[in-house]
N, C-alpha and C positions, 0 to 999 in steps of 0.2 A: 378821374375821367377827363379826357381832353375834349376839345371842341368837335373833333371828328366823330367821336363816339355819340354825340348828341344828334348829329346830322343823319347818320346811317343807322337804321334799326339793326339790332342783332338778330341773327338767324335763330330759328328754333333749336337747331343742332348746337349752337354755341351756348344757348341758355341751358339746354338739357345737360351738356357736358359739365358746365359750371355747377349746376345743382347736384349732379351725380358725384362730383369730386367733393363738394361740401358734405354730402350725405355719407360718403365713405370715411371722411375725417371724423365726423360726428360719431359714427358707429365705432371707429377705432378707439376714440377717446372713451366712449361709453363702455366698451369691452374692457379697456384698461382699468376703469373705475370699478367695474364689477369684479374683475379678477383680484384687484387690490383688496376690496372689501371681503371677498371670500378667503383670501390668504390671511388677512388680519383675523378673521373669525376662526380660522384653523390654527393660528399662531405661527405661521411661517413667514417667509420673506419673499417679496415679489419685486423684481423678477428673481427667480431662483438662482442661487449661487452654486457653482460646481464645487464638489468636494475635491480635496487635494489627493484623495486616494486614487488608485488605478481605476480606469473607466470600466464599467460593466461590460462593454463591448470587448475589451481586451481579454477579460476573464472568460467570456463566452467563446471567443475565438480559440483560446487555449484549450478549453474543454471539448470543443468540436473536433480538434485534432486527435483526440483520444488520450494519449498519455502526456500531451503537452509538449512533446519534442517535435522538431521539424524533420 
């Protein structure tokens, strides 16, 4: 904090914005912790890793075309 910050009071809006940002970061970290705990409980990996096989979307797209030909 510099000397100018001590002389001029901060507005309610500035304080509210700062607290909201801190709250969002806390919630993000808390959600990450809970997701990690749940993933460990279920025996998986977080964040999930994509498989090297074809994506399910590509398979669905092919089946939506009927016979799979264009």
